[in-house]
A tleap script that builds the chain and sets N, CA, C and O, in Angstrom:
source leaprc.protein.ff14SB
mol = sequence {
  NMET ALA LEU LEU ARG ARG LEU ALA VAL ASN
  ALA PRO ARG GLY VAL ARG MET LEU SER THR
  PRO PRO PRO SER HIE ASP GLU LEU ASP LEU
  SER PHE ASN SER PRO LYS ASP ALA PHE LYS
  SER LYS LYS THR SER GLU LEU VAL ARG ALA
  TYR LEU VAL TYR GLN ILE CYS SER ILE ASN
  TRP ILE VAL GLU ASN ASN ASP MET VAL SER
  GLU SER ILE LEU CSER
}
set mol.1.N position { 165.405 27.456 41.172 }
set mol.1.CA position { 164.402 27.370 41.573 }
set mol.1.C position { 164.722 27.159 43.485 }
set mol.1.O position { 164.035 27.419 44.473 }
set mol.2.N position { 165.936 26.639 43.317 }
set mol.2.CA position { 166.520 26.978 45.333 }
set mol.2.C position { 166.842 28.594 45.748 }
set mol.2.O position { 166.750 29.306 46.747 }
set mol.3.N position { 167.234 28.699 44.483 }
set mol.3.CA position { 167.551 30.440 44.819 }
set mol.3.C position { 165.621 31.467 45.011 }
set mol.3.O position { 165.399 32.605 45.425 }
set mol.4.N position { 164.935 30.708 44.647 }
set mol.4.CA position { 163.106 31.810 44.786 }
set mol.4.C position { 163.238 31.484 46.109 }
set mol.4.O position { 163.214 32.425 46.903 }
set mol.5.N position { 163.392 30.210 46.597 }
set mol.5.CA position { 163.102 29.232 47.701 }
set mol.5.C position { 163.584 30.846 48.528 }
set mol.5.O position { 162.906 31.766 48.985 }
set mol.6.N position { 165.099 30.600 48.427 }
set mol.6.CA position { 166.064 31.015 50.007 }
set mol.6.C position { 165.448 32.917 49.808 }
set mol.6.O position { 165.179 33.729 50.693 }
set mol.7.N position { 165.413 33.053 48.444 }
set mol.7.CA position { 164.689 34.526 48.102 }
set mol.7.C position { 163.042 34.941 49.380 }
set mol.7.O position { 162.831 35.681 50.341 }
set mol.8.N position { 162.331 34.002 48.634 }
set mol.8.CA position { 160.992 33.903 49.648 }
set mol.8.C position { 161.546 33.944 51.286 }
set mol.8.O position { 161.375 34.965 51.952 }
set mol.9.N position { 161.981 33.169 51.652 }
set mol.9.CA position { 162.594 32.951 52.703 }
set mol.9.C position { 163.130 34.154 53.244 }
set mol.9.O position { 162.602 34.675 54.226 }
set mol.10.N position { 163.897 34.528 52.820 }
set mol.10.CA position { 164.628 35.765 53.376 }
set mol.10.C position { 163.842 37.348 53.000 }
set mol.10.O position { 164.168 38.411 53.529 }
set mol.11.N position { 163.441 37.285 52.619 }
set mol.11.CA position { 162.666 38.463 51.780 }
set mol.11.C position { 161.947 39.226 53.008 }
set mol.11.O position { 161.541 38.509 53.922 }
set mol.12.N position { 161.756 40.618 53.105 }
set mol.12.CA position { 161.194 41.176 53.839 }
set mol.12.C position { 159.745 41.069 53.866 }
set mol.12.O position { 159.130 40.839 52.824 }
set mol.13.N position { 159.056 41.243 55.166 }
set mol.13.CA position { 157.673 40.926 54.997 }
set mol.13.C position { 156.264 41.526 54.529 }
set mol.13.O position { 155.172 40.983 54.366 }
set mol.14.N position { 156.838 43.292 54.320 }
set mol.14.CA position { 156.145 44.114 52.799 }
set mol.14.C position { 156.035 42.998 51.835 }
set mol.14.O position { 154.913 42.692 51.433 }
set mol.15.N position { 157.395 42.163 51.294 }
set mol.15.CA position { 157.489 42.300 50.328 }
set mol.15.C position { 156.200 41.251 49.394 }
set mol.15.O position { 155.635 40.386 50.063 }
set mol.16.N position { 155.948 41.345 48.412 }
set mol.16.CA position { 155.476 40.236 47.821 }
set mol.16.C position { 156.006 39.840 46.733 }
set mol.16.O position { 156.545 40.574 45.905 }
set mol.17.N position { 155.851 38.285 46.646 }
set mol.17.CA position { 156.270 37.394 45.746 }
set mol.17.C position { 156.189 37.232 44.335 }
set mol.17.O position { 155.434 36.341 43.946 }
set mol.18.N position { 156.836 37.935 43.437 }
set mol.18.CA position { 156.077 38.026 42.140 }
set mol.18.C position { 154.874 36.596 41.549 }
set mol.18.O position { 153.774 36.614 40.996 }
set mol.19.N position { 155.765 35.523 42.007 }
set mol.19.CA position { 154.480 34.095 41.716 }
set mol.19.C position { 152.754 34.334 42.444 }
set mol.19.O position { 151.727 33.839 41.980 }
set mol.20.N position { 152.861 35.289 43.767 }
set mol.20.CA position { 151.653 34.899 44.161 }
set mol.20.C position { 150.793 35.598 43.117 }
set mol.20.O position { 151.297 36.584 42.580 }
set mol.21.N position { 149.382 35.174 42.698 }
set mol.21.CA position { 148.746 35.890 42.506 }
set mol.21.C position { 148.083 37.286 42.975 }
set mol.21.O position { 147.974 37.472 44.187 }
set mol.22.N position { 147.668 38.204 42.138 }
set mol.22.CA position { 146.924 38.826 43.053 }
set mol.22.C position { 145.998 38.967 43.508 }
set mol.22.O position { 145.168 38.145 43.120 }
set mol.23.N position { 145.347 40.242 44.813 }
set mol.23.CA position { 143.790 38.692 45.322 }
set mol.23.C position { 142.604 39.489 43.950 }
set mol.23.O position { 142.622 40.503 43.251 }
set mol.24.N position { 141.755 38.387 44.141 }
set mol.24.CA position { 140.726 38.542 42.855 }
set mol.24.C position { 139.749 39.162 43.186 }
set mol.24.O position { 139.313 38.887 44.304 }
set mol.25.N position { 138.956 40.315 42.310 }
set mol.25.CA position { 137.760 40.888 42.315 }
set mol.25.C position { 136.691 40.794 41.329 }
set mol.25.O position { 136.715 41.159 40.154 }
set mol.26.N position { 135.632 40.180 42.076 }
set mol.26.CA position { 134.434 39.933 41.003 }
set mol.26.C position { 134.265 40.862 40.946 }
set mol.26.O position { 134.407 41.847 41.669 }
set mol.27.N position { 133.611 40.463 39.197 }
set mol.27.CA position { 133.571 41.203 37.619 }
set mol.27.C position { 132.108 41.468 37.820 }
set mol.27.O position { 131.188 40.653 37.877 }
set mol.28.N position { 132.087 42.522 37.897 }
set mol.28.CA position { 130.329 42.727 37.650 }
set mol.28.C position { 129.480 42.131 36.650 }
set mol.28.O position { 129.820 41.974 35.477 }
set mol.29.N position { 128.222 41.758 37.207 }
set mol.29.CA position { 127.224 40.867 36.304 }
set mol.29.C position { 126.719 42.023 35.206 }
set mol.29.O position { 125.826 42.746 35.649 }
set mol.30.N position { 127.106 42.274 33.999 }
set mol.30.CA position { 126.383 43.561 33.481 }
set mol.30.C position { 125.083 42.645 32.564 }
set mol.30.O position { 124.337 43.201 31.758 }
set mol.31.N position { 125.031 41.176 32.896 }
set mol.31.CA position { 123.932 40.832 32.233 }
set mol.31.C position { 122.366 40.919 32.530 }
set mol.31.O position { 121.408 40.715 31.785 }
set mol.32.N position { 122.424 41.240 33.688 }
set mol.32.CA position { 121.340 41.395 34.149 }
set mol.32.C position { 120.291 39.715 34.721 }
set mol.32.O position { 119.089 39.608 34.963 }
set mol.33.N position { 121.104 38.950 34.747 }
set mol.33.CA position { 120.308 37.618 34.776 }
set mol.33.C position { 119.530 37.548 36.066 }
set mol.33.O position { 118.385 37.145 36.270 }
set mol.34.N position { 120.662 38.166 37.090 }
set mol.34.CA position { 120.332 37.862 38.283 }
set mol.34.C position { 120.355 39.174 38.976 }
set mol.34.O position { 120.974 40.156 38.564 }
set mol.35.N position { 119.569 39.120 40.162 }
set mol.35.CA position { 119.264 41.066 40.766 }
set mol.35.C position { 120.353 41.455 41.712 }
set mol.35.O position { 120.916 42.523 41.951 }
set mol.36.N position { 120.476 40.119 42.217 }
set mol.36.CA position { 121.821 39.852 43.485 }
set mol.36.C position { 123.417 40.400 42.932 }
set mol.36.O position { 124.107 41.272 43.461 }
set mol.37.N position { 123.752 39.536 41.633 }
set mol.37.CA position { 124.811 40.017 41.144 }
set mol.37.C position { 124.643 41.160 40.533 }
set mol.37.O position { 125.725 41.713 40.336 }
set mol.38.N position { 123.682 41.783 40.127 }
set mol.38.CA position { 123.969 43.162 39.778 }
set mol.38.C position { 123.269 43.875 40.463 }
set mol.38.O position { 122.551 44.466 39.656 }
set mol.39.N position { 122.956 44.282 41.726 }
set mol.39.CA position { 123.435 45.485 42.543 }
set mol.39.C position { 124.044 44.890 43.740 }
set mol.39.O position { 123.704 45.088 44.907 }
set mol.40.N position { 125.310 43.880 43.154 }
set mol.40.CA position { 126.322 43.369 44.722 }
set mol.40.C position { 127.053 44.827 44.997 }
set mol.40.O position { 127.324 45.064 46.174 }
set mol.41.N position { 127.434 45.938 43.888 }
set mol.41.CA position { 128.448 46.644 44.368 }
set mol.41.C position { 127.573 48.058 45.138 }
set mol.41.O position { 127.852 49.069 45.783 }
set mol.42.N position { 126.902 47.665 44.828 }
set mol.42.CA position { 125.787 49.392 45.808 }
set mol.42.C position { 125.863 48.721 47.083 }
set mol.42.O position { 125.961 47.536 47.400 }
set mol.43.N position { 125.769 50.105 47.908 }
set mol.43.CA position { 125.592 49.777 49.223 }
set mol.43.C position { 123.592 49.980 49.299 }
set mol.43.O position { 122.784 50.146 48.385 }
set mol.44.N position { 123.379 49.854 50.955 }
set mol.44.CA position { 121.901 49.453 50.504 }
set mol.44.C position { 121.351 51.387 50.587 }
set mol.44.O position { 120.303 51.626 49.988 }
set mol.45.N position { 121.859 52.266 51.096 }
set mol.45.CA position { 121.647 53.252 50.957 }
set mol.45.C position { 121.331 54.165 49.557 }
set mol.45.O position { 120.380 54.842 49.165 }
set mol.46.N position { 122.370 53.881 49.146 }
set mol.46.CA position { 122.323 53.675 47.265 }
set mol.46.C position { 121.420 53.432 46.889 }
set mol.46.O position { 120.994 54.284 46.109 }
set mol.47.N position { 120.379 52.055 47.138 }
set mol.47.CA position { 119.259 51.518 46.090 }
set mol.47.C position { 117.976 52.291 47.309 }
set mol.47.O position { 116.881 52.457 46.773 }
set mol.48.N position { 118.033 52.612 48.392 }
set mol.48.CA position { 117.623 53.278 48.811 }
set mol.48.C position { 117.018 54.916 48.379 }
set mol.48.O position { 115.952 55.425 48.033 }
set mol.49.N position { 117.650 55.103 48.500 }
set mol.49.CA position { 117.884 56.725 47.617 }
set mol.49.C position { 117.141 56.089 46.244 }
set mol.49.O position { 115.924 56.197 46.096 }
set mol.50.N position { 118.032 55.390 45.220 }
set mol.50.CA position { 117.113 55.406 43.966 }
set mol.50.C position { 115.811 54.650 44.161 }
set mol.50.O position { 114.966 54.986 43.331 }
set mol.51.N position { 115.525 53.989 44.777 }
set mol.51.CA position { 114.017 53.564 44.987 }
set mol.51.C position { 113.565 54.422 45.164 }
set mol.51.O position { 112.825 54.718 44.226 }
set mol.52.N position { 113.568 55.516 46.377 }
set mol.52.CA position { 112.986 56.860 46.709 }
set mol.52.C position { 112.565 57.711 45.650 }
set mol.52.O position { 111.428 58.172 45.551 }
set mol.53.N position { 114.072 58.033 44.384 }
set mol.53.CA position { 114.051 58.587 42.977 }
set mol.53.C position { 112.531 57.893 42.902 }
set mol.53.O position { 111.448 58.422 43.154 }
set mol.54.N position { 112.784 56.712 42.529 }
set mol.54.CA position { 112.222 55.981 41.628 }
set mol.54.C position { 110.294 56.227 41.951 }
set mol.54.O position { 109.468 56.119 41.045 }
set mol.55.N position { 109.997 56.497 43.137 }
set mol.55.CA position { 108.483 56.345 43.715 }
set mol.55.C position { 107.813 57.959 43.594 }
set mol.55.O position { 106.663 58.330 43.360 }
set mol.56.N position { 108.979 58.659 43.842 }
set mol.56.CA position { 109.075 60.630 43.628 }
set mol.56.C position { 108.672 60.439 42.151 }
set mol.56.O position { 107.531 60.855 41.951 }
set mol.57.N position { 109.250 59.956 41.112 }
set mol.57.CA position { 108.725 60.197 39.519 }
set mol.57.C position { 107.604 59.365 38.733 }
set mol.57.O position { 107.288 59.418 37.544 }
set mol.58.N position { 107.000 58.418 39.992 }
set mol.58.CA position { 105.503 57.880 39.769 }
set mol.58.C position { 104.498 58.551 40.176 }
set mol.58.O position { 103.330 58.166 40.133 }
set mol.59.N position { 105.118 60.182 40.829 }
set mol.59.CA position { 103.644 61.065 41.475 }
set mol.59.C position { 103.433 62.051 40.367 }
set mol.59.O position { 104.152 63.017 40.114 }
set mol.60.N position { 101.915 61.521 39.491 }
set mol.60.CA position { 101.625 62.196 38.446 }
set mol.60.C position { 102.220 63.907 38.260 }
set mol.60.O position { 102.918 64.378 37.362 }
set mol.61.N position { 101.569 64.644 39.620 }
set mol.61.CA position { 101.910 65.860 40.026 }
set mol.61.C position { 103.111 66.448 39.873 }
set mol.61.O position { 103.236 67.424 39.132 }
set mol.62.N position { 104.519 65.725 40.814 }
set mol.62.CA position { 105.644 65.701 39.890 }
set mol.62.C position { 105.797 66.103 38.212 }
set mol.62.O position { 105.775 67.082 37.466 }
set mol.63.N position { 105.937 64.881 38.191 }
set mol.63.CA position { 106.012 64.881 37.289 }
set mol.63.C position { 105.653 65.864 36.339 }
set mol.63.O position { 106.580 66.259 35.633 }
set mol.64.N position { 104.305 66.460 36.107 }
set mol.64.CA position { 103.568 67.692 35.404 }
set mol.64.C position { 103.471 68.738 35.722 }
set mol.64.O position { 102.782 69.662 35.291 }
set mol.65.N position { 104.455 68.633 36.843 }
set mol.65.CA position { 105.362 70.302 37.483 }
set mol.65.C position { 106.410 70.539 37.704 }
set mol.65.O position { 106.855 71.458 38.391 }
set mol.66.N position { 107.187 69.376 36.899 }
set mol.66.CA position { 108.983 69.163 36.811 }
set mol.66.C position { 109.721 70.707 37.480 }
set mol.66.O position { 110.373 70.962 38.493 }
set mol.67.N position { 109.023 71.819 35.868 }
set mol.67.CA position { 109.897 72.644 35.423 }
set mol.67.C position { 109.488 74.048 37.258 }
set mol.67.O position { 110.035 75.115 37.537 }
set mol.68.N position { 108.884 73.634 37.658 }
set mol.68.CA position { 108.402 74.502 39.175 }
set mol.68.C position { 108.798 73.972 39.990 }
set mol.68.O position { 109.017 74.837 40.839 }
set mol.69.N position { 109.136 72.838 40.452 }
set mol.69.CA position { 109.406 72.129 41.536 }
set mol.69.C position { 111.175 72.659 41.072 }
set mol.69.O position { 111.942 73.480 41.577 }
set mol.70.N position { 111.270 71.888 40.092 }
set mol.70.CA position { 113.221 72.142 40.062 }
set mol.70.C position { 113.221 73.665 40.508 }
set mol.70.O position { 113.695 74.035 41.583 }
set mol.71.N position { 112.693 74.435 39.658 }
set mol.71.CA position { 113.049 75.887 40.339 }
set mol.71.C position { 112.725 76.505 41.858 }
set mol.71.O position { 113.042 77.637 42.221 }
set mol.72.N position { 112.313 75.921 42.331 }
set mol.72.CA position { 111.457 76.153 43.871 }
set mol.72.C position { 112.735 75.341 44.627 }
set mol.72.O position { 113.125 75.757 45.718 }
set mol.73.N position { 113.208 74.460 44.156 }
set mol.73.CA position { 114.053 73.817 44.571 }
set mol.73.C position { 116.009 74.806 44.831 }
set mol.73.O position { 116.837 75.191 45.657 }
set mol.74.N position { 115.667 74.699 43.364 }
set mol.74.CA position { 117.252 75.121 43.318 }
set mol.74.C position { 117.060 76.655 43.818 }
set mol.74.O position { 118.052 77.374 43.697 }
set mol.75.N position { 116.155 77.095 44.240 }
set mol.75.CA position { 116.343 78.697 44.170 }
set mol.75.C position { 116.284 79.240 46.347 }
set mol.75.O position { 116.400 80.415 46.693 }
savepdb mol mol.pdb
quit
């Protein structure tokens, strides 16, 4: 034990001790019981983009003419 303490005191600043636990990371909640936990890994811009796509998909004209719309976008 004394050897470990001496190594810890004399170790260079960039070296981590083996006994120190790695930083903990939050696990993703895949149960979707809490919307806040389910979407905490997403940036606001990603959520806004997903919402806009969802809203666009609710426009009947776009849904009914999706082949024509996708061809005009890709051309």
